[in-house]
C-alpha distance (Angstrom), angle and dihedral (degrees) to the residues before:
residue distance angle dihedral
M1 . . .
A2 3.79 . .
K3 3.79 120.4 .
K4 3.78 114.5 -89.4
S5 3.80 91.2 -124.2
I6 3.82 91.4 58.2
I7 3.81 92.0 48.6
A8 3.83 89.5 48.4
R9 3.81 90.5 49.6
E10 3.79 89.9 53.1
Y11 3.81 90.5 49.3
I12 3.82 90.1 53.1
R13 3.82 89.6 51.5
I14 3.81 90.5 52.8
K15 3.81 91.4 50.3
L16 3.82 92.7 47.9
E17 3.80 92.0 48.5
K18 3.81 90.9 53.3
K19 3.80 91.4 46.9
F20 3.82 97.3 50.4
C21 3.82 99.6 30.3
E22 3.81 96.8 104.3
K23 3.81 94.5 41.7
R24 3.81 92.1 49.4
L25 3.83 91.9 48.3
E26 3.80 91.2 48.2
L27 3.81 92.3 52.1
K28 3.80 92.5 46.2
T29 3.81 91.6 53.2
I30 3.82 89.9 52.5
I31 3.81 91.0 49.7
S32 3.81 94.4 48.5
S33 3.82 94.6 41.8
T34 3.80 115.0 107.0
T35 3.81 92.8 -156.8
S36 3.81 96.0 60.6
S37 3.79 118.2 91.7
D38 3.79 124.7 -111.7
K39 3.79 91.3 -108.0
E40 3.81 91.8 53.6
R41 3.79 91.0 48.1
W42 3.78 92.2 49.1
S43 3.80 92.8 49.6
A44 3.82 90.2 47.4
M45 3.82 89.8 52.1
M46 3.79 90.9 50.9
M47 3.81 91.2 48.6
L48 3.80 90.1 49.4
Q49 3.80 90.3 52.4
R50 3.80 90.7 51.8
L51 3.81 92.1 58.1
P52 3.81 115.4 97.1
R53 3.78 114.0 -84.4
D54 3.80 92.0 -131.5
S55 3.81 91.7 57.4
S56 3.80 89.6 77.9
R57 3.81 116.4 101.4
C58 3.80 93.4 -134.5
R59 3.83 91.3 62.3
Q60 3.81 90.4 69.2
S61 3.76 122.7 88.6
N62 3.78 127.9 -157.6
R63 3.79 108.4 -107.8
C64 3.76 131.5 -172.2
S65 3.80 109.5 -101.6
Q66 3.82 92.3 -140.2
T67 3.80 104.4 39.2
G68 3.81 106.0 16.2
R69 3.81 91.2 -125.0
A70 3.83 112.6 159.3
H71 3.82 101.3 -160.6
G72 3.78 127.0 66.3
V73 3.81 94.9 21.1
L74 3.80 118.8 153.1
R75 3.81 112.3 -144.0
K76 3.79 95.1 -146.7
F77 3.80 94.0 60.7
K78 3.84 101.1 21.7
L79 3.80 87.2 -134.4
C80 3.79 132.5 117.0
R81 3.79 120.0 -112.0
S82 3.80 95.5 -101.5
K83 3.82 93.7 51.5
I84 3.82 91.0 46.0
R85 3.79 90.0 52.6
K86 3.79 92.0 48.7
A87 3.82 92.6 47.5
A88 3.82 92.4 45.7
V89 3.81 92.8 51.6
Q90 3.81 89.9 50.2
G91 3.83 90.3 47.7
L92 3.81 95.3 -119.2
I93 3.82 95.1 131.6
P94 3.83 110.2 68.5
G95 3.80 115.3 -132.4
L96 3.80 94.0 14.0
K97 3.77 119.1 110.0
K98 3.76 136.6 159.5
A99 3.79 114.5 -89.9
S100 3.79 118.8 -118.0
W101 3.80 128.4 175.8
């Protein structure tokens, strides 16, 4: 199980990303726009740099919803590989069964 402080840090990143999502997208469209002037682009870049670093989507990591583990997490189930295996053996995930050939 991951430390509670690391799970809390990840939760803060998710909240910040939701809060600044529209602002960040707006600034990025100004920067990538060919019609905006150089001064507008420069000011948009400076505004983007002033936003919190953790508000970026790429700062988040997929974590297991049960254990908080960061590696070996399947996006479809939001569970790590060991918890998926345990749930599949118990029959808790519909449509998922152990392969045998």
